[in-house]
N, C-alpha and C positions, 0 to 999 in steps of 0.2 A: 503494500500499498504506500503511495506516494505521501511524504509529509513535509512540511518546513518548520523551519523555526530560528525565531531571530530574537538578535542580541546584542547589547554595545558593551563594549570594553573601554574602560577609563585607562589613558598611559598617563602618568606624571613624567615628564622631560625635566633634566636638570639643565636644558639649552642644549645648543646644536651636539648632534650625533646620532648613533645610531641603537635603539632600544629593542630588546630581544625580547617578543611576547609568544612566542612559539608555544611555551608552556600553559597560558590563558587560555589559547585556541584548543589546542591539543584536550584540557581538561573538560572544556565545556562539552565538546562533541564527545567526552568518553561520560558525562557527568548525563547526558541528555540520550545515551544510549544510542546515536546515530551510529547507523551501519556501515552504508553505501551512499555516495552521492557527490554533491557539490558543496564546500563551503567558500562563498564569495565575501571579503571582505571589502570595505569603502569606508577608508577616509576623508572627513566631513571638516578637511581644512584646505588652504589652499597655498602654506607654506613651510608642508610636511609632506612624506610621502611613504608610500609602504615598498617594502622587498625583500624579497627571497635571497639570502646571500649565505655566504659559509659561516658557519657557526663556530669554527675548530680554532682558526688562527688570529687574534685580535689586530694583526697588522694589514688584514684585509680591509678591514672595516677602517683603521688610521689611511690604506693607501687611497680610498673612496674618498676619504674628508679631504685629504690632499688635494687629489684631482680638482673636486671639484671648485676647491679654495683657489685654484689656479685658471680655472674653466670660468668661474664667475665669482669673482672677488668682491666684497662687501666694498662699499663708497665708490666703486665705479663712475664716474662721473658723466657716465653715457646714461645713467639713470636718473629720469626725473620725479619717479614714486621713491618717495622717501619719508613717507607721512608716520612711519613706528620706527625710524632710523635707517641707517647706512646699510643693513640686514634685509631692509623691506623687500625690495624688488629682486633682489640675487635669490631670496629665497621662494618666491614663487616661480622665476626661472629654473631652479632646482626641481622644483616640485613638476613643472612642464614638462623637464627633461628624463622626469622617472614617471611614477605613476600614483597614484591615488587608490585603486583596486586591484585585486588579487583575487585568484581562483585556485580553490586547491582539494584535487579530487581526495574524498573519503572513502577506503578500503577498508573491509573487516574492523570497522571500527575506529579506526587510527586513520590520522592525516598522511597522503602518501607525498611526503618528503623523502628528497636523498637522505643518503646519511650525514652528511655535512651540512644539511639546508636548514636554516632557519627564518623564522618571520621577523622582519624588523620593523618597527617604525623609526625613519628618519626624519628626525627634528631640525629644521633647517635656519631656526631661527637661533640666537646666543642666548633668549631671556628663558629662562624656564615657562612651560605652558602643563595645560591640561589638555591633551588628544583625546577624540573620541573615535573607534572603528568600531561599523555596524556589523557583524555577523552575521551574514544569512544562509541557512542550510536548506535545499533542498535536495530530496532522495527517500530513502527507506533506514 
């Protein structure tokens, strides 16, 4: 029988960086007895993004941050949208270059992620925030 479930996960951030929330999604799947289907994650913000990335070596996350800092630097005089500071427009561009939606299959009650894959919220602002991720499951 086809089923749907909806949930919201709040993720507090301490500022720019990648925040692993794989366990929160996996726990929600398990607690609700979801067996087979698709989990869709949607981040309800325009200055952060979602990413599936390696969860073993923290150098990967540092390298991603360093690359984006070079690609879209804070305070670039090209940007006129600075209403919330010099990281405002760079945060929006970083989000546009990544994603605010992810889909992850569920198989035999488990997220179908690879051995070294984790689900991350990527905070693009320097200030702490509380981010909302809507989680939707469809399946059985």
